[in-house]
C-alpha positions, 0 to 999 in steps of 0.5 A, spaced: 905 704 626 911 703 621 910 701 614 914 697 610 918 701 604 916 698 598 922 698 593 919 699 586 921 694 581 922 695 573 917 689 572 912 692 576 911 699 572 906 698 566 907 702 559 903 708 558 898 708 553 901 714 549 906 719 551 901 724 553 902 731 551 910 732 551 914 726 551 921 724 551 924 729 547 920 735 551 924 740 555 918 738 560 921 731 561 928 733 562 926 738 567 921 734 571 924 728 571 930 730 575 930 729 582 930 736 584 923 737 581 918 733 585 922 734 591 925 742 592 921 744 586 914 742 588 915 743 596 917 750 594 911 751 589 906 749 595 909 753 600 909 759 595 902 758 593 899 760 600 901 767 599 894 768 595 889 769 600 883 766 596 888 759 595 890 759 602 882 761 605 880 755 601 886 750 604 884 752 611 877 751 610 878 744 607 883 742 613 886 737 608 894 739 609 893 739 616 888 733 617 891 728 611 898 732 609 901 725 606 895 723 602 893 731 600 901 731 597 901 725 594 894 726 590 897 733 588 904 731 586 900 725 582 896 730 578 902 734 576 906 728 574 900 726 570 900 732 566 908 732 565 908 724 564 901 721 564 898 718 558 893 723 554 886 719 556 888 718 564 890 726 564 884 728 561 880 724 566 884 727 571 883 734 569 876 733 568 875 731 575 879 736 578 874 741 576 869 737 580 874 737 586 875 744 586 868 746 586 868 745 593 873 750 594 868 756 594 867 761 600 869 768 603 876 770 605 876 771 612 881 778 612 878 781 606 870 778 606 871 777 598 869 771 595 874 766 592 873 760 588 878 754 587 876 754 579 877 761 578 882 762 572 887 767 576 887 762 582 889 757 577 894 761 573 897 762 580 898 755 581 900 753 574 906 758 574 908 757 581 909 750 580 912 750 573 917 756 575 919 753 582 920 746 578 925 750 573 928 754 579 930 748 583 933 744 576 937 750 575 939 751 582 940 744 584 941 740 578 944 741 571 944 749 571 940 754 567 937 752 560 939 755 554 935 760 551 931 756 546 930 750 551 927 755 556 922 758 550 920 751 549 919 750 556 914 756 557 911 754 551 910 747 554 907 750 560 902 753 556 900 747 553 899 744 561 895 751 562 889 748 557 888 742 562 886 747 567 881 753 567 886 758 566 887 761 559 893 759 556 894 766 552 896 768 559 902 764 560 908 768 560 913 765 554 919 768 557 923 768 563 922 776 564 915 775 562 915 770 568 918 775 573 913 781 571 908 776 572 910 775 579 911 782 580 904 784 578 902 779 583 906 781 589 901 787 591 895 782 591 899 777 596 898 777 603 903 774 609 896 773 613 896 768 619 893 763 616 898 763 610 904 763 615 901 757 619 900 754 612 907 755 609 911 753 616 907 746 616 908 745 608 916 746 609 915 740 615 917 735 610 916 729 615 909 730 615 909 728 608 912 721 609 910 715 612 911 712 619 918 710 619 921 704 623 925 707 628 932 706 626 931 710 620 927 716 623 934 720 625 936 720 618 929 722 615 929 728 620 936 730 617 934 729 610 927 733 611 931 738 615 936 739 609 930 739 604 927 745 608 933 749 608 934 748 600 927 750 599 927 756 603 934 758 599 930 758 593 925 763 596 926 771 595 927 775 601 920 778 600 917 772 600 920 769 606 918 776 610 911 775 608 911 768 610 915 769 617 921 765 615 928 766 617 934 763 614 941 766 614 945 768 607 950 763 610 945 757 610 943 759 603 950 759 600 952 752 604 946 748 602 947 749 595 953 745 594 950 740 598 944 739 595 947 739 588 951 733 590 946 729 593 941 730 587 947 728 582 948 722 586 941 720 586 940 721 579 946 716 577 941 711 579 933 711 576 932 705 581 934 710 587 930 716 584 924 711 584 925 709 591 925 716 593 919 717 589 915 711 592 917 714 599 915 721 598 909 719 593 907 712 592 901 713 587 906 717 583 910 711 581 906 708 576 905 715 573 913 717 572 916 710 572 915 709 565 919 716 563 924 715 569 926 708 566 925 709 559 919 704 558 916 706 551 908 706 551 903 702 547 903 708 542 909 712 541 905 718 540 903 725 543 897 729 543 895 736 544 890 737 549 885 739 544 886 733 540 885 729 546 878 733 548 876 731 541 878 723 542 875 722 549 869 727 549 871 732 554 870 739 555 875 745 556 876 745 564 873 752 564 867 750 561 866 743 565 861 742 569 857 748 570 851 746 574 855 742 579 860 748 580 853 753 581 850 748 586 856 747 590 857 755 590 850 756 592 851 751 598 857 754 600 855 761 600 849 759 603 852 757 609 851 749 607 857 744 606 859 743 599 857 735 597 863 730 596 861 728 590 867 730 586 872 728 591 869 721 591 869 720 584 877 723 584 880 717 588 880 712 583 884 717 579 888 721 584 889 717 589 885 716 596 883 721 601 884 717 607 
């Protein structure tokens, strides 16, 4: 049934405990707070990710993007927003519980027969870099434009900070545009445009599955906007990725969608309330996380921490070292033909949002 669209109000946005790991002077806040980031940038990231055979096998096994696409998108977007904007305590807790959530993502790839593990450092690096690269690329293509060399260097240094919240090694994060390109070229032979990858990519490009049920007068407009979003996202993908995914779009459409998207995003960026409204429709659970940054509401303590300082303060292990017994137990169950338990997923709901 149609649900009312709630317009977030400034008085309902509570201050964060602190600035988290970046803060208002960071390049991360500048790029990730622009409306291209959590729309085209994020959609591009989740679509491109599916070319990794282990990741798409895990996604297909859990069926989350098909059975509950809106809540799956909402939870994932909330997590990345927490890394960029969230306070250090909440974000450390989310990063820790995400290791437990990913512990269910173990199994065997249907095409190669090789085992996969969602907590594998290589898989986590792929997820991190597709997200941070896609968000930056969308910002440059449809937003204010290319960063300066100095700011881009800072952006990738900040991406390495974010890597400390996943199981990958921060040392493996490229620090330059050329290094990022080289990473994707190294990954290219390992990517597979399998049938399940193509199905997932096409599904994730249908942004309407991420939206709440709309009142009928709004449905034509919603369909038009999601169509524009699909075309804008496809236009950011290189031809070889589109071919692997079985995705087609003309060069003329690529060229035409750019000025249209730049104008639309610049228009919505004129109003923080409009940005919050759009975010509330796409990902309601992300509003309390990104809201303080978008509205310039100062935190209770105006400080930033490093992940190492946060681990020491709050008592968390490095994600790569976290919960080894649970991970081993889940792997044993999955590879032994049993369903992994849902304990991590249940624990994550108060932190990342409902899975229902």
